[in-house]
C-alpha positions, 0 to 999 in steps of 0.5 A: 212720793207714796200717797198716804190714805186716811184711816177713814178712806181706808175703812171705806175702801175695805167696806166697799171691797168686802161688799163687792166680794159678798155680792159676787159670792151671793150671786143668785143661782142660776147665773149661767147655763145648766147642763143635763147629762143624758147617759143614752144616745140622741133620740133615745127616750131619755134624750127626748125626756131631757129635751122636753123638760129642759126647754120648759126649765130654761123658760122658768130659770131664765138660763139655757138648759143644754142637753149633753148625750154621753152614751155607753155601757148601758148608761154607766159612762154618762152616769159616772161622769155625772157623779164626778161633776161639780155639785153646784147645780149647774150639772144635773142628769137623767137617771133611769131604772137601768142606770140606778138599779139594774146596772148597779145590781148586775155589775158590781164593778161600775164606777159610781155608787148608786146610793151615795153619789147622787141626790134625787131631784124629781121623778118624771114618769114611767114607761111600761114594758109589754110582753109581745109575741110574733103572730106565729106564736100560738099564745093569745094570753099570758096563761097561754104563753106560760103553758106553751113555755112549759111544754118546751123548756127554753124553747121560747126566746125573748129579746132584751136590751142587754145583759144589764137591762130591766127587760132581762130582770123583768123576764127573769122575774116573770120566769121565776114566778111562772115556773118556766125557762125562757131563752134570752137573746140580748140586743143593743136596743129595743128597736133592734130586737123588734126588727128580728121579732117582726121577722119571726127570728125570735118569739117574743120581747119584754120591750118598752111600749114606746118601741112596740106600740105602733106594731101592736096597733098595726097587728104585726105583734100581739100584746099579751100583757103589760108589766105595770100594776095598772092597765094602760089607758090607750091599751085598756084591753091588754091585761096586766101580767099581775092580773093574768095569774102572777099577782104582784108582778111589776117591772116599769122603766122610770125616768128621774132627774138627779144631781151630784150628791152634795148639791145644795138643798135649796137648789135641789128644792128649787129644781124639784118644784119647777120640774113638778110644775112643768109635769103638770102642764097639759102639753108636756103630759101629752108629749110624754104620753106620745112617747108612751111615758106617763108623767108621775111627779114625786118629791125628792124623798119619794124618788129616793124611796122608790129607788131604794125599794127597786134596788132591794127587789131586783138585788134579791132576784139577781142574787137568787138567780145567781147572775150578778157579775 
């Protein structure tokens, strides 16, 4: 015989069920591990940044932060995966000037839209490039290098980290502003380029300071100029390229944290606040500095403005130089 439920009991059960449902839906974020997609290999600067920030972020959020390296195609593969991930705050990613600017500028067939597929969370910092030469190159300054290049157009070679790298665009901007022609030798990584540079097989490199700083200090390479708008504290005797006769020259590799475009704003704001607090910690600033990365926290709006400004700058240059694929 079927049991009858009184109206009062039915109402109580319904309320309890509704309350349980609402409680489940309103579970506070985060209540499970957060994944950080790094579109570069383990051991890369982006991977190091993700692990430094992720460790501290895990402490602040009370959940594991798992770094997931998805390398390939100058960062395009991992970045495309991030674009397709659920926008729930449980998958975020590391972006760089390469993945959000130079790859989209130089390759129109990529599998994500850099402007529309992501929301910026925080800027981590920037790493300067430095123009270094093999000691056999008779140039002691940027002006010497330019003068030498003018005597033999295309005779000076430089290494880049591939066709879609910021090093390539930075060198192209330098060449345009100086009125010279250089020969690009593309490598898969800055480290591989440095090996050939140390051996004297190429003349120069527009490389990240992370890779070249110990060779500069050791005298195996000569630094002519840094690509940032300000001198670097640890290399204060090395002038900027801008102050060496090419005013307004600037080309720095920045690192940022992003998420899929429709990630809830309250989660974006929480992550931004926590990451900026982390970047203010002395131990994190020192750890980044040891990787030649200078902490430079920004709000999400400031990150987007920087990103859009760089997109325009490098798109204009690539269009002028006619090397968009």
